[in-house]
C-alpha positions as a Markdown table, in Angstrom:
| # | Residue | x | y | z |
|---|---|---|---|---|
| 1 | Met | 4.6 | 27.5 | -1.8 |
| 2 | Asn | 3.9 | 29.2 | 1.4 |
| 3 | Pro | 2.2 | 27.4 | 4.3 |
| 4 | Ser | -1.3 | 28.7 | 3.6 |
| 5 | Glu | -1.1 | 27.6 | 0.0 |
| 6 | Ile | 0.1 | 24.2 | 1.1 |
| 7 | Val | -2.7 | 23.8 | 3.6 |
| 8 | Glu | -5.3 | 24.9 | 1.1 |
| 9 | Thr | -4.0 | 22.6 | -1.6 |
| 10 | Leu | -3.8 | 19.6 | 0.7 |
| 11 | Ala | -7.3 | 20.2 | 2.0 |
| 12 | Lys | -8.7 | 20.2 | -1.5 |
| 13 | Leu | -6.9 | 16.9 | -2.2 |
| 14 | Gly | -8.1 | 15.4 | 1.1 |
| 15 | Val | -4.5 | 14.8 | 2.2 |
| 16 | Thr | -3.5 | 14.9 | 5.9 |
| 17 | Pro | 0.3 | 14.9 | 6.3 |
| 18 | Thr | 1.3 | 12.0 | 8.5 |
| 19 | Lys | 4.5 | 11.2 | 10.5 |
| 20 | Gly | 4.4 | 7.7 | 9.2 |
| 21 | Lys | 4.8 | 8.8 | 5.6 |
| 22 | Gly | 7.4 | 11.4 | 6.5 |
| 23 | Gln | 5.3 | 14.1 | 4.8 |
| 24 | Asn | 6.7 | 17.6 | 5.6 |
| 25 | Phe | 6.4 | 20.1 | 2.7 |
| 26 | Leu | 9.1 | 22.7 | 2.0 |
| 27 | Thr | 7.8 | 26.2 | 2.3 |
| 28 | Asp | 11.0 | 28.1 | 1.4 |
| 29 | Asp | 11.4 | 28.5 | -2.4 |
| 30 | Arg | 15.0 | 29.8 | -1.9 |
| 31 | Val | 16.0 | 26.4 | -0.4 |
| 32 | Ala | 14.6 | 24.6 | -3.5 |
| 33 | Asp | 16.4 | 27.0 | -5.8 |
| 34 | Arg | 19.7 | 26.3 | -4.0 |
| 35 | Gln | 19.2 | 22.6 | -4.2 |
| 36 | Val | 18.9 | 22.8 | -8.0 |
| 37 | Glu | 21.9 | 25.1 | -8.1 |
| 38 | Phe | 24.0 | 22.6 | -6.0 |
| 39 | Ala | 23.1 | 19.8 | -8.4 |
| 40 | Gly | 24.4 | 21.7 | -11.5 |
| 41 | Ile | 21.9 | 19.9 | -13.8 |
| 42 | Gly | 22.7 | 19.9 | -17.5 |
| 43 | Lys | 20.2 | 20.0 | -20.4 |
| 44 | Asp | 21.0 | 16.4 | -21.2 |
| 45 | Asp | 20.6 | 15.0 | -17.7 |
| 46 | Ile | 18.0 | 12.6 | -16.4 |
| 47 | Val | 17.1 | 13.5 | -12.8 |
| 48 | Leu | 15.5 | 11.1 | -10.3 |
| 49 | Glu | 13.3 | 12.6 | -7.6 |
| 50 | Val | 11.8 | 10.5 | -4.7 |
| 51 | Gly | 8.8 | 12.0 | -2.9 |
| 52 | Pro | 7.9 | 15.0 | -5.1 |
| 53 | Gly | 5.0 | 15.9 | -2.9 |
| 54 | Leu | 3.3 | 19.0 | -4.4 |
| 55 | Gly | 6.0 | 19.4 | -7.0 |
| 56 | Val | 7.8 | 22.5 | -5.6 |
| 57 | Leu | 11.2 | 21.0 | -6.5 |
| 58 | Thr | 10.0 | 19.0 | -9.5 |
| 59 | His | 9.1 | 22.0 | -11.6 |
| 60 | Arg | 12.5 | 23.5 | -10.9 |
| 61 | Leu | 14.3 | 20.3 | -11.9 |
| 62 | Ala | 12.2 | 20.0 | -15.1 |
| 63 | Ser | 13.2 | 23.5 | -16.2 |
| 64 | Lys | 16.8 | 22.4 | -16.2 |
| 65 | Ala | 16.9 | 18.7 | -17.1 |
| 66 | Lys | 16.2 | 16.7 | -20.2 |
| 67 | Lys | 13.9 | 14.5 | -18.1 |
| 68 | Val | 12.7 | 14.1 | -14.5 |
| 69 | Val | 11.5 | 10.8 | -13.1 |
| 70 | Ala | 9.4 | 11.5 | -10.0 |
| 71 | Ile | 8.4 | 8.6 | -7.7 |
| 72 | Glu | 5.4 | 9.3 | -5.5 |
| 73 | Ala | 3.7 | 6.8 | -3.2 |
| 74 | Asp | 0.7 | 8.8 | -2.2 |
| 75 | Arg | -2.2 | 8.3 | -4.6 |
| 76 | Lys | -3.8 | 11.6 | -4.0 |
| 77 | Leu | -0.6 | 13.6 | -4.4 |
| 78 | Ala | 0.2 | 11.6 | -7.6 |
| 79 | Glu | -3.2 | 12.4 | -9.0 |
| 80 | Tyr | -2.6 | 16.1 | -8.3 |
| 81 | Leu | 0.9 | 16.0 | -9.9 |
| 82 | Arg | -0.4 | 14.5 | -13.1 |
| 83 | Gly | -2.4 | 17.6 | -13.8 |
| 84 | Thr | 0.3 | 20.1 | -13.0 |
| 85 | Leu | 3.7 | 18.7 | -14.1 |
| 86 | Pro | 5.4 | 19.6 | -17.5 |
| 87 | Glu | 5.7 | 17.0 | -20.3 |
| 88 | Asn | 9.4 | 16.1 | -19.5 |
| 89 | Val | 8.4 | 14.7 | -16.1 |
| 90 | Glu | 7.6 | 11.0 | -15.9 |
| 91 | Leu | 5.5 | 10.3 | -12.8 |
| 92 | Val | 5.8 | 6.9 | -11.2 |
| 93 | Glu | 3.1 | 6.1 | -8.6 |
| 94 | Ala | 4.8 | 3.6 | -6.4 |
| 95 | Asp | 6.8 | 3.0 | -3.2 |
| 96 | Ala | 10.4 | 4.0 | -4.1 |
| 97 | Leu | 11.6 | 1.1 | -1.9 |
| 98 | Glu | 9.7 | -1.5 | -4.0 |
| 99 | Val | 10.5 | -0.4 | -7.5 |
| 100 | Asp | 13.8 | -0.4 | -9.5 |
| 101 | Phe | 15.2 | 3.0 | -10.2 |
| 102 | Pro | 15.4 | 3.8 | -13.9 |
| 103 | Pro | 18.8 | 4.9 | -15.4 |
| 104 | Phe | 19.5 | 8.4 | -14.1 |
| 105 | Asp | 22.3 | 10.9 | -13.9 |
| 106 | Gln | 21.4 | 12.7 | -10.7 |
| 107 | Met | 19.1 | 12.3 | -7.8 |
| 108 | Val | 17.7 | 15.5 | -6.3 |
| 109 | Ser | 15.1 | 14.9 | -3.6 |
| 110 | Asn | 13.6 | 16.1 | -0.3 |
| 111 | Leu | 13.4 | 12.6 | 1.1 |
| 112 | Pro | 10.6 | 11.6 | 3.4 |
| 113 | Tyr | 12.2 | 11.1 | 6.8 |
| 114 | Ser | 10.6 | 7.7 | 7.3 |
| 115 | Ile | 12.5 | 6.1 | 4.4 |
| 116 | Ser | 15.8 | 8.1 | 4.4 |
| 117 | Ser | 18.0 | 5.2 | 5.5 |
| 118 | Pro | 16.8 | 2.5 | 3.2 |
| 119 | Ile | 16.7 | 4.9 | 0.2 |
| 120 | Ile | 20.3 | 6.0 | 0.8 |
| 121 | Phe | 21.5 | 2.4 | 1.0 |
| 122 | Lys | 19.5 | 1.6 | -2.2 |
| 123 | Leu | 20.8 | 4.6 | -4.0 |
| 124 | Leu | 24.4 | 3.6 | -3.3 |
| 125 | Asp | 23.8 | 0.4 | -5.3 |
| 126 | Tyr | 23.1 | 2.4 | -8.5 |
| 127 | Arg | 25.4 | 4.2 | -11.0 |
| 128 | Phe | 24.9 | 8.0 | -11.0 |
| 129 | Asp | 26.9 | 11.2 | -11.1 |
| 130 | Lys | 25.7 | 13.1 | -8.1 |
| 131 | Ala | 22.9 | 13.2 | -5.5 |
| 132 | Val | 21.7 | 16.3 | -3.7 |
| 133 | Val | 19.2 | 15.2 | -1.0 |
| 134 | Met | 17.4 | 16.8 | 1.9 |
| 135 | Leu | 17.6 | 14.6 | 5.1 |
| 136 | Gln | 17.1 | 14.9 | 8.8 |
| 137 | Lys | 20.1 | 16.8 | 10.2 |
| 138 | Glu | 20.9 | 14.0 | 12.6 |
| 139 | Phe | 20.9 | 11.5 | 9.7 |
| 140 | Ala | 23.1 | 13.7 | 7.7 |
| 141 | Asp | 25.5 | 14.0 | 10.6 |
| 142 | Arg | 25.8 | 10.2 | 10.7 |
| 143 | Met | 26.7 | 10.2 | 7.0 |
| 144 | Val | 29.8 | 12.3 | 7.5 |
| 145 | Ala | 30.7 | 11.3 | 11.1 |
| 146 | Arg | 34.3 | 10.8 | 12.3 |
| 147 | Pro | 35.5 | 7.6 | 14.0 |
| 148 | Gly | 35.2 | 7.8 | 17.8 |
| 149 | Thr | 32.0 | 9.8 | 17.8 |
| 150 | Asp | 28.5 | 8.7 | 18.7 |
| 151 | Asp | 27.3 | 9.5 | 15.1 |
| 152 | Tyr | 29.9 | 7.1 | 13.6 |
| 153 | Ser | 27.9 | 4.2 | 12.2 |
| 154 | Arg | 27.3 | 1.5 | 9.6 |
| 155 | Leu | 25.9 | 4.3 | 7.4 |
| 156 | Thr | 29.1 | 6.3 | 7.7 |
| 157 | Val | 31.3 | 3.5 | 6.6 |
| 158 | Asn | 29.0 | 2.4 | 3.7 |
| 159 | Val | 28.8 | 5.9 | 2.4 |
| 160 | Phe | 32.6 | 6.6 | 2.8 |
| 161 | Tyr | 33.4 | 3.3 | 1.0 |
| 162 | Arg | 31.4 | 4.3 | -2.1 |
| 163 | Ala | 31.2 | 8.1 | -2.3 |
| 164 | Asp | 32.4 | 11.5 | -1.2 |
| 165 | Cys | 29.8 | 13.1 | 1.0 |
| 166 | Arg | 29.4 | 16.5 | 2.5 |
| 167 | Ile | 26.7 | 18.7 | 4.2 |
| 168 | Leu | 25.9 | 21.7 | 2.0 |
| 169 | Glu | 23.6 | 23.6 | 4.3 |
| 170 | Arg | 21.4 | 23.3 | 7.3 |
| 171 | Val | 17.7 | 23.9 | 6.9 |
| 172 | Pro | 15.6 | 24.9 | 10.0 |
| 173 | Ala | 12.5 | 23.0 | 10.8 |
| 174 | Ser | 10.5 | 26.2 | 10.4 |
| 175 | Arg | 11.1 | 26.0 | 6.6 |
| 176 | Phe | 8.6 | 23.1 | 6.4 |
| 177 | Trp | 4.8 | 22.6 | 7.0 |
| 178 | Pro | 4.0 | 20.9 | 9.2 |
| 179 | Ala | 7.3 | 21.7 | 10.9 |
| 180 | Pro | 9.1 | 18.5 | 12.0 |
| 181 | Lys | 10.7 | 18.3 | 15.4 |
| 182 | Val | 14.2 | 18.3 | 14.0 |
| 183 | Asp | 16.2 | 20.4 | 11.6 |
| 184 | Ser | 17.2 | 19.1 | 8.1 |
| 185 | Ala | 20.3 | 19.3 | 6.0 |
| 186 | Val | 21.1 | 19.3 | 2.3 |
| 187 | Val | 23.7 | 16.7 | 1.5 |
| 188 | Glu | 25.8 | 16.1 | -1.6 |
| 189 | Ile | 26.8 | 12.5 | -2.5 |
| 190 | Val | 29.3 | 12.0 | -5.4 |
| 191 | Pro | 30.1 | 8.3 | -6.2 |
| 192 | Arg | 33.8 | 7.4 | -6.6 |
| 193 | Pro | 36.0 | 4.2 | -6.5 |
| 194 | Ala | 36.5 | 2.8 | -3.0 |
| 195 | Pro | 39.5 | 4.6 | -1.3 |
| 196 | Phe | 40.9 | 1.3 | -0.2 |
| 197 | Ala | 40.9 | -2.3 | -1.6 |
| 198 | Val | 39.5 | -5.3 | 0.2 |
| 199 | Lys | 39.9 | -8.9 | -0.6 |
| 200 | Ser | 36.1 | -9.6 | -0.4 |
| 201 | Glu | 33.7 | -6.8 | -0.5 |
| 202 | Lys | 30.9 | -9.0 | 0.5 |
| 203 | Leu | 32.8 | -10.0 | 3.7 |
| 204 | Phe | 33.8 | -6.4 | 4.4 |
| 205 | Leu | 30.2 | -5.1 | 4.2 |
| 206 | Ser | 28.9 | -8.0 | 6.2 |
| 207 | Leu | 31.5 | -7.4 | 8.9 |
| 208 | Val | 30.5 | -3.7 | 9.0 |
| 209 | Asp | 26.9 | -4.6 | 9.6 |
| 210 | Ser | 27.8 | -7.1 | 12.4 |
| 211 | Leu | 30.2 | -4.9 | 14.2 |
| 212 | Phe | 27.9 | -1.9 | 14.4 |
| 213 | Gln | 25.0 | -4.0 | 15.3 |
| 214 | His | 26.9 | -4.8 | 18.5 |
| 215 | Arg | 29.0 | -1.7 | 18.7 |
| 216 | Arg | 29.3 | -1.7 | 22.5 |
| 217 | Lys | 31.1 | -5.1 | 22.5 |
| 218 | Lys | 34.7 | -5.7 | 21.7 |
| 219 | Ile | 35.5 | -6.8 | 18.1 |
| 220 | Gly | 36.9 | -10.2 | 19.1 |
| 221 | Thr | 33.8 | -11.0 | 21.2 |
| 222 | Ile | 31.6 | -10.1 | 18.2 |
| 223 | Leu | 33.6 | -12.2 | 15.8 |
| 224 | Lys | 33.3 | -15.3 | 18.0 |
| 225 | Met | 29.7 | -14.6 | 18.9 |
| 226 | Ile | 28.6 | -14.5 | 15.2 |
| 227 | Gly | 30.7 | -17.5 | 14.3 |
| 228 | Met | 33.0 | -15.6 | 11.9 |
| 229 | Val | 36.2 | -17.0 | 13.5 |
| 230 | Asp | 37.1 | -19.4 | 16.3 |
| 231 | Ala | 39.3 | -18.8 | 19.3 |
| 232 | Glu | 42.5 | -19.8 | 17.5 |
| 233 | Gln | 41.8 | -17.7 | 14.4 |
| 234 | Lys | 40.9 | -14.7 | 16.6 |
| 235 | Ala | 44.3 | -14.7 | 18.2 |
| 236 | Ser | 46.0 | -13.7 | 15.0 |
| 237 | Leu | 43.6 | -10.8 | 14.1 |
| 238 | Pro | 44.2 | -7.1 | 14.6 |
| 239 | Tyr | 42.0 | -4.8 | 16.7 |
| 240 | Val | 40.2 | -7.6 | 18.6 |
| 241 | Asp | 40.4 | -5.7 | 21.9 |
| 242 | Leu | 38.9 | -2.5 | 20.5 |
| 243 | Arg | 35.3 | -1.5 | 19.7 |
| 244 | Val | 34.3 | -0.7 | 16.1 |
| 245 | Glu | 33.8 | 3.0 | 16.8 |
| 246 | Ala | 37.6 | 3.3 | 17.3 |
| 247 | Leu | 38.4 | 2.0 | 13.8 |
| 248 | Ala | 38.5 | 4.1 | 10.6 |
| 249 | Pro | 36.9 | 2.6 | 7.6 |
| 250 | Gln | 40.3 | 1.5 | 6.2 |
| 251 | Gln | 41.1 | -0.3 | 9.5 |
| 252 | Ile | 37.8 | -2.2 | 9.3 |
| 253 | Gly | 38.9 | -3.1 | 5.7 |
| 254 | Glu | 42.2 | -4.4 | 7.2 |
| 255 | Leu | 40.3 | -6.5 | 9.7 |
| 256 | Ala | 38.1 | -7.9 | 7.0 |
| 257 | Asp | 41.1 | -8.9 | 5.0 |
| 258 | Ala | 42.7 | -10.6 | 8.0 |
| 259 | Val | 39.4 | -12.5 | 8.7 |
| 260 | His | 39.4 | -13.5 | 5.0 |
| 261 | Asp | 42.9 | -14.9 | 5.3 |
| 262 | Val | 42.5 | -16.9 | 8.5 |
| 263 | Arg | 39.3 | -18.4 | 7.3 |
| 264 | Lys | 41.1 | -19.7 | 4.2 |
| 265 | Lys | 43.8 | -21.5 | 6.1 |
């Protein structure tokens, strides 16, 4: 849909795009075509879409998949979609953060910017084959960041631990209406077994959260501050004089295992 069509349709529905809802509508059909092509959807696949908006991507997904489950939180947009979508689309009118995802093979979505982070963390808890999602470029950069960079984050480590991730293409802000203040990127996420083993996944993920929450402090200081180890236990741990941004995910795993061992003694 071009910008004038989007404006006209939204006006008829009485919908005013808001930053709070992260509503920016894709105006370039070629981008939507490439998203579907990147996903490689098969005729037996069930595809999950979060934030279908006006259905620009949804119709393309439905033409390839066995079934599409589209979750839309906006009541007026959901009402519009019910009258336009093909029969193999199941529309769920709900907040995607508050409902369980049904079984699905792939997620293909232009995610509302306002919920990108919690949706990605939620997605990583599910079993699926591939996700092709549009996100803020800055957020996508954090997903694939290298240690030692400003973009390296809790998100980076969580994604790396659970999946292969790569940026497929950059999408300028001008390809949306209303145009956001930042560019976007299409990202591919393919789940895989963790590339390194840890003795306690719960401890590892908790440690990742704590270290990045206080990323400007030295690791030893953080561990004592949060009560994870005492001074004597700290003395036998690796990396305590470094900051978390200096550690690769595997090294954070080594630290988690060391913490696990000293706490058992």
